[in-house]
N, C-alpha and C positions, 0 to 999 in steps of 0.2 A: 325408459322415457325420462330424460332429464335427471337421471340418478334417483328416481322415485320408485319405490316398490309398491306392492299391492296394499300394505297397511296404510301408507301415506295417501294413496288414491282413495281408499275407503274413507279415511278421515276427511278428506276434502269433499267427497260426495255427501257425507253426513252433515258437515257444516253448511254446504250449499242447500241441502234439503231443509235444514232448520231456518236458514236466513231467507231463502226464496219461498219456500213452502212447497207442498206436494203438487199443487195445481199448476204452478207456473214453471216447475223444474223441466218438464218435457219441452216446453216452448223455448226455454233458455238453452237447452242442449241442441235443439234444432237450429237456432240462430247462430250458436257457436260453431256448429258444423258447417253452415253456409259461409260464415266468415272465413274459416280455414280454407274452404274450397276456393273462394274468390282470391285469397292470397296466393294459393298455389297456382291458379290460372294466370294471375298477373305475373308471377315469377317466370312461368313458362313462356309467356308472351314476350317479356323483356329478353330472355335468352334467345328466342327466335329472331327478334329484331337485330340483335348483335350478329347472329349467324348470317342474316340476309344483308347486312350493311356492307357496302363496297369497301369502306375504309377499314373495317375490321378484317375483311378478307385480304386486303393488301398487306396489312400488318402481319397477318399470319403467314402469308407467302414470303415476306421478307425474313421473318423469323425462321421459317423452314429452310430457305436458301442459305441463310447465314450458318445455320446448324450443319447443313450438308457441306458447305465450304470448309468449315472448321474440321469436320470429320474426314474430309478428303485430304487435308494437309497432314493429318496424323502427327500431332505435336510430339508424341512420344518417339516417333521415328526420327524427328529432327534432333532430338537430344542424344541419339545413339551415334555420335560422331567420335571418331578416334582423335585423341589429343595430338596436336602438332609437335609438342615437346613433352618428352617423358620427364616426370619429376625425378630429381636426383635424391638418393637416400643420403642422409647426413652421415658424416664420418663418426665412427664410434671408437675412436682412439682415446682410451682413458689412461694412457701410460703416465702422463705428467700430473694427473689428478691427485694421486696419493701424496706426492711431494708438495703440492700446493696446500692440501689439507694440513700437512705436518707443519709447514711454514706458518699458516694461520694460527694453529694451536700454539706454536712456540711464541709468536708475537702476543697472543692473548695472555699466556702464562707470564711472560715478561712484564706486561702492563699491570697485571694483578699484583705481581711481586713488588713493583715500584710503588703502587698505591698503598699496599700494606706497610711497606717500609716508611713511607711518608707519614702515614697515620700513626705508626709506632713512635716515630721521632717527635711528632707534634704532641703526642700524649705525654712524653717524658719532659719536654721543654715547657709545656703550657703552664704548670704551676709556678715555675721560677720566673717566667716572663711577665706574668700578670701580677701587678702589685695587689696586695690584699687591701680590701676596702677598710679605711680607717673611719671610726665614728667622728662626727664633727666635734670640734673642741668646745668645751663648755664656756659660756660667757663669764668673764670675770667682772668684778665691780668697776674696775677702771674702764673697761671697754663697754660696759653696759650703760645704756642711756636711762635716765630716770623716767619712770612711768608718767609722773605728773610734773612737767616743767614749772618752775616758779613763775607766778604771774606778776604783773606790775603792782598789784594790790599788796602782795606779800612783801615786796621790796620797800614800799612806802612806809610800812608800819614799823 
């Protein structure tokens, strides 16, 4: 019952006995039983009303007739149709394939050889083509500007 075993039920009964008391516990159980019975009766009454309702009966008839129609069509039988055109198997002629692979391998090897040659040549030529960086020339006294230019006061004196 609701995933509860005997130990859980005993614990609930002990707690109810402590909270409600031994005098009122039988009355509480009696009223709980009556409430469950009334709930069950109301549920059965609603189910009966649905079964007696004309709209419900009509819906059930439509559902059953639809199901019968689909079953009579046998959709699996409709799918068992022979194809109008047979599929054609692809040609498996691989005679020129080996030559094509060899041509691709030759072109790849030639491209790698050209790249390696260009890299080798550029590595040999690179030191001669690039001028070495020269340090900037030190400033001489003639080209150096004085740090403190003479002011007008120095010229008047």
